[in-house]
C-alpha positions in Angstrom: -3.8 23.1 10.2 -3.9 20.6 7.3 -2.1 18.1 9.4 -1.1 17.5 13.0 1.3 15.0 14.6 -0.8 12.3 16.2 -1.0 11.8 19.9 -1.8 8.6 21.7 -2.4 5.1 20.3 -4.9 3.8 17.8 -7.9 1.6 18.7 -9.3 -1.3 16.7 -6.0 -1.9 15.1 -5.2 -4.5 12.4 -1.4 -3.9 12.3 0.9 -3.3 15.3 4.7 -3.2 15.3 6.5 -3.1 18.7 10.2 -2.2 18.7 10.7 -4.1 15.4 14.2 -4.6 14.1 15.6 -6.4 11.1 19.3 -7.2 10.3 20.3 -8.6 7.0 22.8 -11.4 7.3 21.4 -12.7 10.5 24.3 -11.7 12.8 26.1 -8.7 14.3 28.1 -8.2 11.1 25.0 -7.8 8.9 23.3 -4.6 7.8 20.8 -3.2 10.3 17.8 -2.2 8.2 15.1 -1.5 10.8 15.5 -0.7 14.5 13.0 0.1 17.3 10.2 0.6 14.7 6.8 1.2 16.3 3.5 2.1 14.7 -0.1 0.8 14.4 -2.7 0.9 11.7 -6.5 0.9 12.2 -8.7 -1.5 10.3 -9.9 0.3 7.1 -7.3 3.0 7.4 -5.1 4.2 4.4 -1.5 4.9 5.6 1.3 6.1 3.5 5.0 5.7 4.4 7.6 8.1 3.1 11.3 8.7 3.8 14.7 9.0 2.3 15.9 6.4 -0.2 17.3 3.3 1.5 15.6 3.9 4.8 13.9 0.5 4.9 10.4 1.3 3.5 10.2 -1.8 1.3 11.8 -3.9 4.1 9.0 -2.7 6.4 6.4 -3.9 3.9 8.0 -7.4 3.7 8.1 -7.6 7.5 4.5 -6.7 7.9 3.3 -9.2 5.3 5.4 -12.0 6.8 7.7 -12.4 3.8 10.6 -11.6 6.1 10.9 -12.5 9.8 11.8 -9.6 12.1 15.1 -10.0 14.0 13.8 -8.2 17.0 10.4 -7.0 18.4 7.0 -8.2 17.4 4.8 -7.8 14.3 1.2 -8.3 15.2 -1.6 -8.5 12.5 -5.2 -9.3 13.5 -4.0 -9.8 17.1 -1.6 -12.6 16.1 2.2 -12.4 15.9 3.4 -12.8 12.4 5.6 -15.8 11.9 5.3 -16.4 8.2 3.6 -15.1 5.0 0.0 -14.0 5.5 -2.7 -15.4 3.2 -5.0 -12.4 3.6 -2.5 -9.8 2.5 -2.3 -8.5 -1.1 0.8 -6.9 -2.4 1.4 -4.7 -5.5 4.7 -3.4 -6.8 6.0 -1.2 -9.6 5.9 -4.3 -11.9 2.2 -5.4 -12.2 3.2 -9.1 -12.7 0.2 -10.1 -14.7 0.4 -13.5 -16.3 1.0 -12.9 -20.1 -1.1 -16.0 -21.1 -4.2 -14.9 -19.3 -6.5 -12.0 -20.4 -7.4 -9.2 -18.0 -10.5 -10.9 -16.5 -8.7 -14.2 -16.0 -5.7 -12.4 -14.3 -8.2 -10.8 -11.9 -9.8 -14.1 -11.2 -6.5 -16.0 -10.6 -6.3 -15.4 -6.8 -9.8 -16.8 -6.4 -8.6 -20.1 -7.9 -6.0 -20.3 -5.1 -7.1 -18.6 -2.0 -9.6 -20.2 0.4 -12.5 -20.0 0.9 -13.0 -18.6 -2.6 -11.4 -21.6 -4.3 -14.0 -23.9 -2.8 -16.9 -21.6 -3.8 -15.7 -20.7 -7.3 -17.2 -23.6 -9.1 -20.7 -23.2 -7.7 -20.7 -19.4 -7.5 -18.6 -18.5 -10.6 -21.2 -16.2 -12.2 -21.3 -14.0 -9.0 -17.5 -13.9 -8.8 -17.3 -13.0 -12.5 -19.8 -10.2 -12.1 -17.9 -8.8 -9.1 -14.6 -8.8 -11.1 -16.3 -7.1 -14.0 -17.8 -4.5 -11.6 -14.2 -3.7 -10.4 -13.0 -3.4 -14.0 -15.8 -1.0 -14.9 -15.0 1.0 -11.7 -11.5 1.7 -13.0 -12.4 2.2 -16.6 -11.3 -1.3 -17.9 -14.8 -2.7 -18.6 -14.1 -2.9 -22.3 -10.7 -4.5 -21.9 -11.5 -7.7 -20.0 -10.5 -9.9 -23.0 -7.2 -8.1 -23.6 -3.9 -9.7 -22.7 -1.3 -7.8 -20.7 0.8 -7.0 -23.8 -2.2 -5.3 -25.2 -2.5 -2.9 -22.2 -0.7 0.3 -21.3 1.4 0.5 -18.1 -1.5 2.4 -16.4 -4.0 -0.2 -17.5 -1.9 -3.0 -16.1 -1.6 -1.2 -12.7 -5.4 -0.8 -12.6 -5.8 -4.4 -13.4 -3.4 -5.3 -10.6 -5.4 -3.2 -8.1 -8.6 -5.0 -9.2 -6.9 -8.4 -8.8 -5.8 -7.6 -5.2 -9.2 -6.3 -4.2 -11.2 -8.9 -6.0 -10.5 -11.6 -3.4 -11.3 -9.2 -0.6 -7.9 -9.0 1.0 -8.1 -7.4 4.4 -4.7 -5.8 4.1 -3.3 -4.3 0.9 0.4 -3.5 0.7 1.4 -1.1 -2.2 5.2 -0.7 -2.8 5.7 2.3 -5.2 3.0 0.9 -7.5 3.0 4.0 -9.7 6.6 5.0 -9.6 7.4 3.9 -13.2 4.5 5.8 -14.7 4.2 9.4 -16.1 2.6 12.1 -13.9 -0.7 12.1 -15.8 -1.1 8.3 -15.6 -0.2 8.4 -11.9 -2.9 11.0 -11.2 -5.5 8.9 -13.1 -4.5 5.9 -10.9 -4.7 7.9 -7.7 -8.4 8.6 -8.6 -9.0 5.0 -9.5 -7.4 3.7 -6.3 -9.3 6.2 -4.2 -12.6 5.0 -5.7 -11.7 1.4 -5.1 -10.7 2.0 -1.6 -13.9 4.0 -0.8 -16.0 1.2 -2.3 -14.3 -1.7 -0.4 -12.4 0.0 2.5 -9.5 -2.4 2.8 -6.7 -1.5 5.2 -3.9 -0.1 3.0 -0.2 0.6 3.6 1.4 2.5 0.7 5.1 3.1 0.3 5.9 6.1 -2.0 8.5 8.8 -2.7 5.8 11.1 -4.1 4.6 13.3 -1.2 1.7 14.7 -3.2 0.6 11.1 -3.8 0.8 10.4 -0.1 -1.3 13.4 0.8 -3.9 12.7 -1.9 -4.4 9.1 -0.9 -3.7 8.6 2.8 -5.5 9.2 6.1 -2.0 9.3 7.7 1.5 9.8 6.5 4.4 8.2 8.4 7.9 9.5 8.0 10.9 7.1 8.4 14.4 8.0 9.4 17.6 7.1 7.6 18.8 3.4 8.0 18.3 1.8 10.4 14.7 2.9 9.7 12.2 3.9 12.4 9.1 6.0 12.4 10.0 9.6 13.4 6.8 11.5 12.5 3.1 10.6 12.1 0.8 13.1 10.4 -3.0 13.1 9.9 -4.2 14.3 6.5 -7.3 16.5 7.2 -8.7 16.6 3.7 -12.4 15.5 3.1 -13.1 12.5 0.9 -13.6 11.9 -1.9 -10.7 14.1 -2.9 -10.0 15.7 -6.2 -6.6 16.4 -7.8 -7.2 20.1 -7.2 -7.3 19.4 -3.4 -3.6 18.7 -3.5 -3.1 22.4 -4.4 -5.1 23.8 -1.6 -3.1 25.8 1.0 -3.5 23.1 3.7 -2.3 20.3 1.4 0.6 22.4 0.1 1.6 23.2 3.7 1.6 19.5 4.7 3.6 18.5 1.6 6.2 21.2 2.4 6.4 20.1 6.0 7.0 16.5 4.9 9.6 17.6 2.4 11.4 19.7 5.1 11.3 16.8 7.5 12.8 14.3 5.0 15.3 16.9 3.9 16.5 17.4 7.4 16.9 13.6 7.9 19.0 13.4 4.8 21.2 16.2 5.8 21.9 14.5 9.2 23.1 11.5 7.3 25.4 13.4 5.0 
């Protein structure tokens, strides 16, 4: 089997959600986006979240990162309940959000100027920080573009730079919300390879929201399936593909079987809502 539904609970977890609910509007008349949502993520694990449109995937990301406060249940990160935005969480979206007046290298260095303890160390250890940023750029094929401004980069280059920016200040938890959704297939595949290489080099904990099931299977250790709104986790699959993975691995029988199983699961959820 390429995948199996997981049994039991994780150990050495960095993220835990216990019966989490969130209602927009703050009262009984508001929209219930999440309900009785439970899952955990191990430190250093790469988890993908898939499900039908409008099921609450992006809402889930904002609840875990502390941008939104859960209406019910508990969100626990690093053994502490989340009550506000977390400083050690990096987030990347479809829009790279690079500052247009900074070149690529300076955009990557920006979080180090803000986030402690790096901001205190930056003045005395700047050469070491710059070299680490350049190492990341070389790793994703942007070594020759450090002096370019965002408007001089392609969409794929901007996303690579965004990945480097989030990993450069050693965020423990990286949240990726459809980061490649606006790109063409060939660029997405290049970025899958780049992200895998970055993850293997640094091993941050990653939660990826995506509609692309092949992307989920290529990148993730586990794939979580969400129900229709109000969203909850209804399936949890392990991806049994050795790393590092190649694009051809997604066409192996076990990968195709898992992708089809995920597709069937989501399709059945959508039909129930129709």
